[in-house]
mmCIF file of the N, C-alpha and C atoms, coordinates in Angstrom:
data_MODEL
# 
_entry.id   MODEL 
# 
loop_
_atom_site.group_PDB 
_atom_site.id 
_atom_site.type_symbol 
_atom_site.label_atom_id 
_atom_site.label_alt_id 
_atom_site.label_comp_id 
_atom_site.label_asym_id 
_atom_site.label_entity_id 
_atom_site.label_seq_id 
_atom_site.pdbx_PDB_ins_code 
_atom_site.Cartn_x 
_atom_site.Cartn_y 
_atom_site.Cartn_z 
_atom_site.occupancy 
_atom_site.B_iso_or_equiv 
_atom_site.pdbx_formal_charge 
_atom_site.auth_seq_id 
_atom_site.auth_comp_id 
_atom_site.auth_asym_id 
_atom_site.auth_atom_id 
_atom_site.pdbx_PDB_model_num 
ATOM 1   N N  . MET A 1 1  ? 80.140  105.559 121.903 1.00 0.00 ? 1  MET A N  1 
ATOM 2   C CA . MET A 1 1  ? 79.727  104.956 120.551 1.00 0.00 ? 1  MET A CA 1 
ATOM 3   C C  . MET A 1 1  ? 78.184  105.046 120.438 1.00 0.00 ? 1  MET A C  1 
ATOM 4   N N  . SER A 1 2  ? 77.793  105.002 119.219 1.00 0.00 ? 2  SER A N  1 
ATOM 5   C CA . SER A 1 2  ? 76.477  105.133 118.847 1.00 0.00 ? 2  SER A CA 1 
ATOM 6   C C  . SER A 1 2  ? 75.875  103.689 118.699 1.00 0.00 ? 2  SER A C  1 
ATOM 7   N N  . SER A 1 3  ? 74.752  103.311 119.223 1.00 0.00 ? 3  SER A N  1 
ATOM 8   C CA . SER A 1 3  ? 74.157  102.178 119.109 1.00 0.00 ? 3  SER A CA 1 
ATOM 9   C C  . SER A 1 3  ? 73.083  101.873 117.806 1.00 0.00 ? 3  SER A C  1 
ATOM 10  N N  . ARG A 1 4  ? 73.209  102.939 117.062 1.00 0.00 ? 4  ARG A N  1 
ATOM 11  C CA . ARG A 1 4  ? 72.430  103.191 115.781 1.00 0.00 ? 4  ARG A CA 1 
ATOM 12  C C  . ARG A 1 4  ? 72.928  102.129 114.946 1.00 0.00 ? 4  ARG A C  1 
ATOM 13  N N  . LEU A 1 5  ? 72.138  101.262 114.248 1.00 0.00 ? 5  LEU A N  1 
ATOM 14  C CA . LEU A 1 5  ? 72.509  100.480 113.119 1.00 0.00 ? 5  LEU A CA 1 
ATOM 15  C C  . LEU A 1 5  ? 72.176  101.096 111.893 1.00 0.00 ? 5  LEU A C  1 
ATOM 16  N N  . ILE A 1 6  ? 73.025  100.676 110.847 1.00 0.00 ? 6  ILE A N  1 
ATOM 17  C CA . ILE A 1 6  ? 72.768  101.278 109.490 1.00 0.00 ? 6  ILE A CA 1 
ATOM 18  C C  . ILE A 1 6  ? 71.721  100.302 108.808 1.00 0.00 ? 6  ILE A C  1 
ATOM 19  N N  . SER A 1 7  ? 70.678  100.905 108.313 1.00 0.00 ? 7  SER A N  1 
ATOM 20  C CA . SER A 1 7  ? 69.492  100.017 107.876 1.00 0.00 ? 7  SER A CA 1 
ATOM 21  C C  . SER A 1 7  ? 69.977  99.213  106.545 1.00 0.00 ? 7  SER A C  1 
ATOM 22  N N  . SER A 1 8  ? 70.661  99.792  105.879 1.00 0.00 ? 8  SER A N  1 
ATOM 23  C CA . SER A 1 8  ? 70.892  99.144  104.480 1.00 0.00 ? 8  SER A CA 1 
ATOM 24  C C  . SER A 1 8  ? 71.936  97.748  104.680 1.00 0.00 ? 8  SER A C  1 
ATOM 25  N N  . GLY A 1 9  ? 72.650  97.943  105.808 1.00 0.00 ? 9  GLY A N  1 
ATOM 26  C CA . GLY A 1 9  ? 73.486  97.003  105.978 1.00 0.00 ? 9  GLY A CA 1 
ATOM 27  C C  . GLY A 1 9  ? 74.999  97.097  105.248 1.00 0.00 ? 9  GLY A C  1 
ATOM 28  N N  . ARG A 1 10 ? 74.990  98.251  104.662 1.00 0.00 ? 10 ARG A N  1 
ATOM 29  C CA . ARG A 1 10 ? 76.476  98.550  103.982 1.00 0.00 ? 10 ARG A CA 1 
ATOM 30  C C  . ARG A 1 10 ? 77.000  99.995  104.695 1.00 0.00 ? 10 ARG A C  1 
ATOM 31  N N  . LEU A 1 11 ? 78.199  100.001 104.639 1.00 0.00 ? 11 LEU A N  1 
ATOM 32  C CA . LEU A 1 11 ? 78.923  101.214 105.152 1.00 0.00 ? 11 LEU A CA 1 
ATOM 33  C C  . LEU A 1 11 ? 78.808  102.226 104.071 1.00 0.00 ? 11 LEU A C  1 
ATOM 34  N N  . PRO A 1 12 ? 78.801  103.439 104.402 1.00 0.00 ? 12 PRO A N  1 
ATOM 35  C CA . PRO A 1 12 ? 78.940  104.467 103.533 1.00 0.00 ? 12 PRO A CA 1 
ATOM 36  C C  . PRO A 1 12 ? 80.165  104.550 102.671 1.00 0.00 ? 12 PRO A C  1 
ATOM 37  N N  . THR A 1 13 ? 80.209  104.840 101.358 1.00 0.00 ? 13 THR A N  1 
ATOM 38  C CA . THR A 1 13 ? 81.476  104.825 100.566 1.00 0.00 ? 13 THR A CA 1 
ATOM 39  C C  . THR A 1 13 ? 82.657  105.517 101.017 1.00 0.00 ? 13 THR A C  1 
ATOM 40  N N  . VAL A 1 14 ? 82.319  106.644 101.732 1.00 0.00 ? 14 VAL A N  1 
ATOM 41  C CA . VAL A 1 14 ? 83.398  107.569 102.298 1.00 0.00 ? 14 VAL A CA 1 
ATOM 42  C C  . VAL A 1 14 ? 84.223  106.823 103.319 1.00 0.00 ? 14 VAL A C  1 
ATOM 43  N N  . TRP A 1 15 ? 83.464  106.036 104.266 1.00 0.00 ? 15 TRP A N  1 
ATOM 44  C CA . TRP A 1 15 ? 84.052  105.343 105.357 1.00 0.00 ? 15 TRP A CA 1 
ATOM 45  C C  . TRP A 1 15 ? 84.937  104.166 104.718 1.00 0.00 ? 15 TRP A C  1 
ATOM 46  N N  . ILE A 1 16 ? 84.423  103.489 103.553 1.00 0.00 ? 16 ILE A N  1 
ATOM 47  C CA . ILE A 1 16 ? 85.259  102.579 103.098 1.00 0.00 ? 16 ILE A CA 1 
ATOM 48  C C  . ILE A 1 16 ? 86.434  102.810 102.556 1.00 0.00 ? 16 ILE A C  1 
ATOM 49  N N  . SER A 1 17 ? 86.140  104.045 101.700 1.00 0.00 ? 17 SER A N  1 
ATOM 50  C CA . SER A 1 17 ? 87.358  104.910 101.054 1.00 0.00 ? 17 SER A CA 1 
ATOM 51  C C  . SER A 1 17 ? 88.384  105.264 102.154 1.00 0.00 ? 17 SER A C  1 
ATOM 52  N N  . PHE A 1 18 ? 88.001  105.754 103.225 1.00 0.00 ? 18 PHE A N  1 
ATOM 53  C CA . PHE A 1 18 ? 88.857  106.053 104.311 1.00 0.00 ? 18 PHE A CA 1 
ATOM 54  C C  . PHE A 1 18 ? 89.766  104.884 104.861 1.00 0.00 ? 18 PHE A C  1 
ATOM 55  N N  . LEU A 1 19 ? 89.046  103.770 105.005 1.00 0.00 ? 19 LEU A N  1 
ATOM 56  C CA . LEU A 1 19 ? 89.560  102.438 105.413 1.00 0.00 ? 19 LEU A CA 1 
ATOM 57  C C  . LEU A 1 19 ? 90.663  101.945 104.372 1.00 0.00 ? 19 LEU A C  1 
ATOM 58  N N  . HIS A 1 20 ? 90.331  102.068 103.144 1.00 0.00 ? 20 HIS A N  1 
ATOM 59  C CA . HIS A 1 20 ? 91.314  101.607 102.194 1.00 0.00 ? 20 HIS A CA 1 
ATOM 60  C C  . HIS A 1 20 ? 92.501  102.534 102.183 1.00 0.00 ? 20 HIS A C  1 
ATOM 61  N N  . MET A 1 21 ? 92.346  103.972 102.282 1.00 0.00 ? 21 MET A N  1 
ATOM 62  C CA . MET A 1 21 ? 93.407  104.891 102.264 1.00 0.00 ? 21 MET A CA 1 
ATOM 63  C C  . MET A 1 21 ? 94.358  104.626 103.569 1.00 0.00 ? 21 MET A C  1 
ATOM 64  N N  . THR A 1 22 ? 93.797  104.526 104.723 1.00 0.00 ? 22 THR A N  1 
ATOM 65  C CA . THR A 1 22 ? 94.574  104.181 105.877 1.00 0.00 ? 22 THR A CA 1 
ATOM 66  C C  . THR A 1 22 ? 95.310  102.904 105.798 1.00 0.00 ? 22 THR A C  1 
ATOM 67  N N  . PHE A 1 23 ? 94.779  101.826 105.232 1.00 0.00 ? 23 PHE A N  1 
ATOM 68  C CA . PHE A 1 23 ? 95.371  100.665 105.078 1.00 0.00 ? 23 PHE A CA 1 
ATOM 69  C C  . PHE A 1 23 ? 96.614  100.817 104.164 1.00 0.00 ? 23 PHE A C  1 
ATOM 70  N N  . ALA A 1 24 ? 96.489  101.511 103.071 1.00 0.00 ? 24 ALA A N  1 
ATOM 71  C CA . ALA A 1 24 ? 97.598  101.684 102.113 1.00 0.00 ? 24 ALA A CA 1 
ATOM 72  C C  . ALA A 1 24 ? 98.706  102.433 102.629 1.00 0.00 ? 24 ALA A C  1 
ATOM 73  N N  . VAL A 1 25 ? 98.225  103.502 103.503 1.00 0.00 ? 25 VAL A N  1 
ATOM 74  C CA . VAL A 1 25 ? 99.388  104.350 104.241 1.00 0.00 ? 25 VAL A CA 1 
ATOM 75  C C  . VAL A 1 25 ? 100.062 103.532 105.235 1.00 0.00 ? 25 VAL A C  1 
ATOM 76  N N  . CYS A 1 26 ? 99.351  102.621 106.013 1.00 0.00 ? 26 CYS A N  1 
ATOM 77  C CA . CYS A 1 26 ? 100.232 101.869 107.042 1.00 0.00 ? 26 CYS A CA 1 
ATOM 78  C C  . CYS A 1 26 ? 100.970 100.974 106.302 1.00 0.00 ? 26 CYS A C  1 
ATOM 79  N N  . PHE A 1 27 ? 100.405 100.342 105.280 1.00 0.00 ? 27 PHE A N  1 
ATOM 80  C CA . PHE A 1 27 ? 101.293 99.278  104.585 1.00 0.00 ? 27 PHE A CA 1 
ATOM 81  C C  . PHE A 1 27 ? 102.517 99.940  103.854 1.00 0.00 ? 27 PHE A C  1 
ATOM 82  N N  . ALA A 1 28 ? 102.401 101.139 103.373 1.00 0.00 ? 28 ALA A N  1 
ATOM 83  C CA . ALA A 1 28 ? 103.484 101.889 102.722 1.00 0.00 ? 28 ALA A CA 1 
ATOM 84  C C  . ALA A 1 28 ? 104.501 102.207 103.887 1.00 0.00 ? 28 ALA A C  1 
ATOM 85  N N  . LEU A 1 29 ? 104.046 102.693 105.098 1.00 0.00 ? 29 LEU A N  1 
ATOM 86  C CA . LEU A 1 29 ? 104.856 103.006 106.266 1.00 0.00 ? 29 LEU A CA 1 
ATOM 87  C C  . LEU A 1 29 ? 105.740 101.873 106.643 1.00 0.00 ? 29 LEU A C  1 
ATOM 88  N N  . VAL A 1 30 ? 105.020 100.719 106.827 1.00 0.00 ? 30 VAL A N  1 
ATOM 89  C CA . VAL A 1 30 ? 105.551 99.546  107.469 1.00 0.00 ? 30 VAL A CA 1 
ATOM 90  C C  . VAL A 1 30 ? 106.813 99.057  106.428 1.00 0.00 ? 30 VAL A C  1 
ATOM 91  N N  . GLY A 1 31 ? 106.305 99.016  105.193 1.00 0.00 ? 31 GLY A N  1 
ATOM 92  C CA . GLY A 1 31 ? 107.299 98.505  103.983 1.00 0.00 ? 31 GLY A CA 1 
ATOM 93  C C  . GLY A 1 31 ? 108.654 99.585  103.977 1.00 0.00 ? 31 GLY A C  1 
ATOM 94  N N  . GLY A 1 32 ? 108.228 100.854 104.122 1.00 0.00 ? 32 GLY A N  1 
ATOM 95  C CA . GLY A 1 32 ? 109.366 101.807 104.205 1.00 0.00 ? 32 GLY A CA 1 
ATOM 96  C C  . GLY A 1 32 ? 110.312 101.606 105.441 1.00 0.00 ? 32 GLY A C  1 
ATOM 97  N N  . GLY A 1 33 ? 109.655 101.183 106.468 1.00 0.00 ? 33 GLY A N  1 
ATOM 98  C CA . GLY A 1 33 ? 110.506 100.803 107.646 1.00 0.00 ? 33 GLY A CA 1 
ATOM 99  C C  . GLY A 1 33 ? 111.314 99.789  107.553 1.00 0.00 ? 33 GLY A C  1 
ATOM 100 N N  . ILE A 1 34 ? 110.758 98.717  106.771 1.00 0.00 ? 34 ILE A N  1 
ATOM 101 C CA . ILE A 1 34 ? 111.530 97.595  106.532 1.00 0.00 ? 34 ILE A CA 1 
ATOM 102 C C  . ILE A 1 34 ? 112.783 97.823  105.637 1.00 0.00 ? 34 ILE A C  1 
ATOM 103 N N  . VAL A 1 35 ? 112.493 98.683  104.687 1.00 0.00 ? 35 VAL A N  1 
ATOM 104 C CA . VAL A 1 35 ? 113.619 99.155  103.674 1.00 0.00 ? 35 VAL A CA 1 
ATOM 105 C C  . VAL A 1 35 ? 114.679 99.907  104.459 1.00 0.00 ? 35 VAL A C  1 
ATOM 106 N N  . ALA A 1 36 ? 114.179 100.833 105.544 1.00 0.00 ? 36 ALA A N  1 
ATOM 107 C CA . ALA A 1 36 ? 115.219 101.543 106.101 1.00 0.00 ? 36 ALA A CA 1 
ATOM 108 C C  . ALA A 1 36 ? 115.861 100.968 107.317 1.00 0.00 ? 36 ALA A C  1 
ATOM 109 N N  . LEU A 1 37 ? 115.584 99.721  107.602 1.00 0.00 ? 37 LEU A N  1 
ATOM 110 C CA . LEU A 1 37 ? 116.306 99.005  108.645 1.00 0.00 ? 37 LEU A CA 1 
ATOM 111 C C  . LEU A 1 37 ? 117.819 98.869  108.343 1.00 0.00 ? 37 LEU A C  1 
ATOM 112 N N  . PRO A 1 38 ? 118.675 98.981  109.314 1.00 0.00 ? 38 PRO A N  1 
ATOM 113 C CA . PRO A 1 38 ? 119.923 98.793  109.028 1.00 0.00 ? 38 PRO A CA 1 
ATOM 114 C C  . PRO A 1 38 ? 120.398 97.335  109.260 1.00 0.00 ? 38 PRO A C  1 
ATOM 115 N N  . LEU A 1 39 ? 119.801 96.540  108.355 1.00 0.00 ? 39 LEU A N  1 
ATOM 116 C CA . LEU A 1 39 ? 120.060 95.097  108.291 1.00 0.00 ? 39 LEU A CA 1 
ATOM 117 C C  . LEU A 1 39 ? 120.446 94.649  106.844 1.00 0.00 ? 39 LEU A C  1 
ATOM 118 N N  . ASP A 1 40 ? 120.971 93.472  106.652 1.00 0.00 ? 40 ASP A N  1 
ATOM 119 C CA . ASP A 1 40 ? 121.385 93.078  105.373 1.00 0.00 ? 40 ASP A CA 1 
ATOM 120 C C  . ASP A 1 40 ? 119.978 92.722  104.545 1.00 0.00 ? 40 ASP A C  1 
ATOM 121 N N  . TRP A 1 41 ? 120.265 92.474  103.224 1.00 0.00 ? 41 TRP A N  1 
ATOM 122 C CA . TRP A 1 41 ? 118.864 92.497  102.416 1.00 0.00 ? 41 TRP A CA 1 
ATOM 123 C C  . TRP A 1 41 ? 118.176 91.127  102.701 1.00 0.00 ? 41 TRP A C  1 
ATOM 124 N N  . GLN A 1 42 ? 118.894 90.080  103.124 1.00 0.00 ? 42 GLN A N  1 
ATOM 125 C CA . GLN A 1 42 ? 118.228 88.954  103.379 1.00 0.00 ? 42 GLN A CA 1 
ATOM 126 C C  . GLN A 1 42 ? 117.254 88.969  104.603 1.00 0.00 ? 42 GLN A C  1 
ATOM 127 N N  . LEU A 1 43 ? 117.578 89.542  105.544 1.00 0.00 ? 43 LEU A N  1 
ATOM 128 C CA . LEU A 1 43 ? 116.735 89.846  106.820 1.00 0.00 ? 43 LEU A CA 1 
ATOM 129 C C  . LEU A 1 43 ? 115.576 90.708  106.312 1.00 0.00 ? 43 LEU A C  1 
ATOM 130 N N  . ARG A 1 44 ? 115.891 91.817  105.577 1.00 0.00 ? 44 ARG A N  1 
ATOM 131 C CA . ARG A 1 44 ? 114.959 92.710  105.263 1.00 0.00 ? 44 ARG A CA 1 
ATOM 132 C C  . ARG A 1 44 ? 113.756 91.920  104.298 1.00 0.00 ? 44 ARG A C  1 
ATOM 133 N N  . GLY A 1 45 ? 114.308 91.034  103.291 1.00 0.00 ? 45 GLY A N  1 
ATOM 134 C CA . GLY A 1 45 ? 113.478 90.205  102.552 1.00 0.00 ? 45 GLY A CA 1 
ATOM 135 C C  . GLY A 1 45 ? 112.629 89.270  103.509 1.00 0.00 ? 45 GLY A C  1 
ATOM 136 N N  . GLY A 1 46 ? 113.140 88.783  104.577 1.00 0.00 ? 46 GLY A N  1 
ATOM 137 C CA . GLY A 1 46 ? 112.236 87.988  105.633 1.00 0.00 ? 46 GLY A CA 1 
ATOM 138 C C  . GLY A 1 46 ? 111.162 88.794  106.134 1.00 0.00 ? 46 GLY A C  1 
ATOM 139 N N  . PHE A 1 47 ? 111.503 89.996  106.553 1.00 0.00 ? 47 PHE A N  1 
ATOM 140 C CA . PHE A 1 47 ? 110.532 90.949  107.227 1.00 0.00 ? 47 PHE A CA 1 
ATOM 141 C C  . PHE A 1 47 ? 109.561 91.289  106.213 1.00 0.00 ? 47 PHE A C  1 
ATOM 142 N N  . ALA A 1 48 ? 109.948 91.414  104.855 1.00 0.00 ? 48 ALA A N  1 
ATOM 143 C CA . ALA A 1 48 ? 108.899 91.817  103.887 1.00 0.00 ? 48 ALA A CA 1 
ATOM 144 C C  . ALA A 1 48 ? 107.885 90.667  103.562 1.00 0.00 ? 48 ALA A C  1 
ATOM 145 N N  . ALA A 1 49 ? 108.541 89.436  103.673 1.00 0.00 ? 49 ALA A N  1 
ATOM 146 C CA . ALA A 1 49 ? 107.650 88.166  103.381 1.00 0.00 ? 49 ALA A CA 1 
ATOM 147 C C  . ALA A 1 49 ? 106.760 87.952  104.549 1.00 0.00 ? 49 ALA A C  1 
ATOM 148 N N  . GLY A 1 50 ? 107.264 88.408  105.764 1.00 0.00 ? 50 GLY A N  1 
ATOM 149 C CA . GLY A 1 50 ? 106.198 88.323  106.842 1.00 0.00 ? 50 GLY A CA 1 
ATOM 150 C C  . GLY A 1 50 ? 105.188 89.377  106.829 1.00 0.00 ? 50 GLY A C  1 
ATOM 151 N N  . LEU A 1 51 ? 105.475 90.385  106.293 1.00 0.00 ? 51 LEU A N  1 
ATOM 152 C CA . LEU A 1 51 ? 104.521 91.600  106.031 1.00 0.00 ? 51 LEU A CA 1 
ATOM 153 C C  . LEU A 1 51 ? 103.505 91.157  105.011 1.00 0.00 ? 51 LEU A C  1 
ATOM 154 N N  . VAL A 1 52 ? 103.985 90.520  104.026 1.00 0.00 ? 52 VAL A N  1 
ATOM 155 C CA . VAL A 1 52 ? 103.110 89.930  102.901 1.00 0.00 ? 52 VAL A CA 1 
ATOM 156 C C  . VAL A 1 52 ? 101.877 88.950  103.548 1.00 0.00 ? 52 VAL A C  1 
ATOM 157 N N  . ALA A 1 53 ? 102.728 88.010  104.207 1.00 0.00 ? 53 ALA A N  1 
ATOM 158 C CA . ALA A 1 53 ? 101.852 86.973  104.865 1.00 0.00 ? 53 ALA A CA 1 
ATOM 159 C C  . ALA A 1 53 ? 100.868 87.451  105.962 1.00 0.00 ? 53 ALA A C  1 
ATOM 160 N N  . LEU A 1 54 ? 101.178 88.566  106.553 1.00 0.00 ? 54 LEU A N  1 
ATOM 161 C CA . LEU A 1 54 ? 100.428 89.170  107.546 1.00 0.00 ? 54 LEU A CA 1 
ATOM 162 C C  . LEU A 1 54 ? 99.077  89.860  106.832 1.00 0.00 ? 54 LEU A C  1 
ATOM 163 N N  . VAL A 1 55 ? 99.423  90.509  105.886 1.00 0.00 ? 55 VAL A N  1 
ATOM 164 C CA . VAL A 1 55 ? 98.317  91.195  104.965 1.00 0.00 ? 55 VAL A CA 1 
ATOM 165 C C  . VAL A 1 55 ? 97.471  90.141  104.315 1.00 0.00 ? 55 VAL A C  1 
ATOM 166 N N  . TRP A 1 56 ? 97.986  89.205  103.873 1.00 0.00 ? 56 TRP A N  1 
ATOM 167 C CA . TRP A 1 56 ? 97.248  87.911  103.162 1.00 0.00 ? 56 TRP A CA 1 
ATOM 168 C C  . TRP A 1 56 ? 96.310  87.321  104.152 1.00 0.00 ? 56 TRP A C  1 
ATOM 169 N N  . SER A 1 57 ? 96.885  86.948  105.402 1.00 0.00 ? 57 SER A N  1 
ATOM 170 C CA . SER A 1 57 ? 96.047  86.366  106.406 1.00 0.00 ? 57 SER A CA 1 
ATOM 171 C C  . SER A 1 57 ? 94.955  87.208  106.936 1.00 0.00 ? 57 SER A C  1 
ATOM 172 N N  . SER A 1 58 ? 95.228  88.512  106.936 1.00 0.00 ? 58 SER A N  1 
ATOM 173 C CA . SER A 1 58 ? 94.124  89.564  107.458 1.00 0.00 ? 58 SER A CA 1 
ATOM 174 C C  . SER A 1 58 ? 93.164  89.651  106.565 1.00 0.00 ? 58 SER A C  1 
ATOM 175 N N  . CYS A 1 59 ? 93.513  89.626  105.191 1.00 0.00 ? 59 CYS A N  1 
ATOM 176 C CA . CYS A 1 59 ? 92.345  89.631  104.045 1.00 0.00 ? 59 CYS A CA 1 
ATOM 177 C C  . CYS A 1 59 ? 91.465  88.264  104.216 1.00 0.00 ? 59 CYS A C  1 
ATOM 178 N N  . THR A 1 60 ? 92.229  87.191  104.257 1.00 0.00 ? 60 THR A N  1 
ATOM 179 C CA . THR A 1 60 ? 91.424  85.951  104.377 1.00 0.00 ? 60 THR A CA 1 
ATOM 180 C C  . THR A 1 60 ? 90.528  85.997  105.609 1.00 0.00 ? 60 THR A C  1 
ATOM 181 N N  . LEU A 1 61 ? 90.939  86.411  106.715 1.00 0.00 ? 61 LEU A N  1 
ATOM 182 C CA . LEU A 1 61 ? 90.300  86.410  107.867 1.00 0.00 ? 61 LEU A CA 1 
ATOM 183 C C  . LEU A 1 61 ? 89.065  87.431  107.740 1.00 0.00 ? 61 LEU A C  1 
ATOM 184 N N  . ALA A 1 62 ? 89.249  88.688  107.151 1.00 0.00 ? 62 ALA A N  1 
ATOM 185 C CA . ALA A 1 62 ? 88.033  89.587  106.812 1.00 0.00 ? 62 ALA A CA 1 
ATOM 186 C C  . ALA A 1 62 ? 87.232  88.972  105.982 1.00 0.00 ? 62 ALA A C  1 
ATOM 187 N N  . ASP A 1 63 ? 87.536  88.207  104.784 1.00 0.00 ? 63 ASP A N  1 
ATOM 188 C CA . ASP A 1 63 ? 86.705  87.573  103.938 1.00 0.00 ? 63 ASP A CA 1 
ATOM 189 C C  . ASP A 1 63 ? 85.905  86.497  104.645 1.00 0.00 ? 63 ASP A C  1 
ATOM 190 N N  . THR A 1 64 ? 86.551  85.796  105.559 1.00 0.00 ? 64 THR A N  1 
ATOM 191 C CA . THR A 1 64 ? 85.729  84.605  106.262 1.00 0.00 ? 64 THR A CA 1 
ATOM 192 C C  . THR A 1 64 ? 84.726  85.252  107.122 1.00 0.00 ? 64 THR A C  1 
ATOM 193 N N  . MET A 1 65 ? 85.110  86.326  107.886 1.00 0.00 ? 65 MET A N  1 
ATOM 194 C CA . MET A 1 65 ? 84.038  87.017  108.860 1.00 0.00 ? 65 MET A CA 1 
ATOM 195 C C  . MET A 1 65 ? 82.964  87.441  108.147 1.00 0.00 ? 65 MET A C  1 
ATOM 196 N N  . ALA A 1 66 ? 83.276  88.126  106.838 1.00 0.00 ? 66 ALA A N  1 
ATOM 197 C CA . ALA A 1 66 ? 81.911  88.573  106.035 1.00 0.00 ? 66 ALA A CA 1 
ATOM 198 C C  . ALA A 1 66 ? 81.195  87.528  105.650 1.00 0.00 ? 66 ALA A C  1 
ATOM 199 N N  . LEU A 1 67 ? 81.632  86.521  105.142 1.00 0.00 ? 67 LEU A N  1 
ATOM 200 C CA . LEU A 1 67 ? 80.943  85.329  104.737 1.00 0.00 ? 67 LEU A CA 1 
ATOM 201 C C  . LEU A 1 67 ? 80.048  84.758  105.969 1.00 0.00 ? 67 LEU A C  1 
ATOM 202 N N  . LEU A 1 68 ? 80.759  84.523  107.035 1.00 0.00 ? 68 LEU A N  1 
ATOM 203 C CA . LEU A 1 68 ? 79.922  84.149  108.245 1.00 0.00 ? 68 LEU A CA 1 
ATOM 204 C C  . LEU A 1 68 ? 78.923  85.132  108.714 1.00 0.00 ? 68 LEU A C  1 
ATOM 205 N N  . SER A 1 69 ? 79.121  86.370  108.622 1.00 0.00 ? 69 SER A N  1 
ATOM 206 C CA . SER A 1 69 ? 78.156  87.382  109.055 1.00 0.00 ? 69 SER A CA 1 
ATOM 207 C C  . SER A 1 69 ? 76.997  87.336  108.176 1.00 0.00 ? 69 SER A C  1 
ATOM 208 N N  . ARG A 1 70 ? 77.115  87.135  106.964 1.00 0.00 ? 70 ARG A N  1 
ATOM 209 C CA . ARG A 1 70 ? 76.165  86.934  105.821 1.00 0.00 ? 70 ARG A CA 1 
ATOM 210 C C  . ARG A 1 70 ? 75.334  85.743  106.052 1.00 0.00 ? 70 ARG A C  1 
ATOM 211 N N  . GLY A 1 71 ? 75.956  84.660  106.486 1.00 0.00 ? 71 GLY A N  1 
ATOM 212 C CA . GLY A 1 71 ? 75.151  83.317  106.772 1.00 0.00 ? 71 GLY A CA 1 
ATOM 213 C C  . GLY A 1 71 ? 73.826  83.392  107.387 1.00 0.00 ? 71 GLY A C  1 
ATOM 214 N N  . GLY A 1 72 ? 73.822  84.191  108.452 1.00 0.00 ? 72 GLY A N  1 
ATOM 215 C CA . GLY A 1 72 ? 72.536  84.234  109.179 1.00 0.00 ? 72 GLY A CA 1 
ATOM 216 C C  . GLY A 1 72 ? 71.418  85.089  108.460 1.00 0.00 ? 72 GLY A C  1 
ATOM 217 N N  . ARG A 1 73 ? 71.891  85.857  107.540 1.00 0.00 ? 73 ARG A N  1 
ATOM 218 C CA . ARG A 1 73 ? 70.689  86.734  106.801 1.00 0.00 ? 73 ARG A CA 1 
ATOM 219 C C  . ARG A 1 73 ? 70.730  86.338  105.312 1.00 0.00 ? 73 ARG A C  1 
ATOM 220 N N  . ARG A 1 74 ? 70.499  85.175  105.100 1.00 0.00 ? 74 ARG A N  1 
ATOM 221 C CA . ARG A 1 74 ? 70.372  84.628  103.611 1.00 0.00 ? 74 ARG A CA 1 
ATOM 222 C C  . ARG A 1 74 ? 68.921  84.997  103.308 1.00 0.00 ? 74 ARG A C  1 
ATOM 223 N N  . GLU A 1 75 ? 68.836  85.389  101.996 1.00 0.00 ? 75 GLU A N  1 
ATOM 224 C CA . GLU A 1 75 ? 67.538  85.584  101.453 1.00 0.00 ? 75 GLU A CA 1 
ATOM 225 C C  . GLU A 1 75 ? 67.030  84.410  100.802 1.00 0.00 ? 75 GLU A C  1 
ATOM 226 N N  . LYS A 1 76 ? 65.599  84.124  101.060 1.00 0.00 ? 76 LYS A N  1 
ATOM 227 C CA . LYS A 1 76 ? 65.073  82.890  100.494 1.00 0.00 ? 76 LYS A CA 1 
ATOM 228 C C  . LYS A 1 76 ? 64.989  83.147  99.043  1.00 0.00 ? 76 LYS A C  1 
ATOM 229 N N  . PRO A 1 77 ? 65.272  82.001  98.157  1.00 0.00 ? 77 PRO A N  1 
ATOM 230 C CA . PRO A 1 77 ? 65.047  82.127  96.709  1.00 0.00 ? 77 PRO A CA 1 
ATOM 231 C C  . PRO A 1 77 ? 63.542  82.137  96.405  1.00 0.00 ? 77 PRO A C  1 
ATOM 232 N N  . ASP A 1 78 ? 63.252  82.812  95.165  1.00 0.00 ? 78 ASP A N  1 
ATOM 233 C CA . ASP A 1 78 ? 61.827  82.955  94.821  1.00 0.00 ? 78 ASP A CA 1 
ATOM 234 C C  . ASP A 1 78 ? 61.440  81.762  94.178  1.00 0.00 ? 78 ASP A C  1 
# 
């Protein structure tokens, strides 16, 4: 791994696009797997609700970590 830091503090847009695409593909594959399960629709609905809760909590955690990481680098007002 490289120990080089990005000076601007932002990831390149290609990397962010890649992360969004892989997230969408993984979400679609897990959702398709839930639909393909040989279970009744009530259990599939429960698994789908669990998937939605997992994605929601992951986004909340990512947002919280982004806010916390920005807290140490606040710019002073003019």
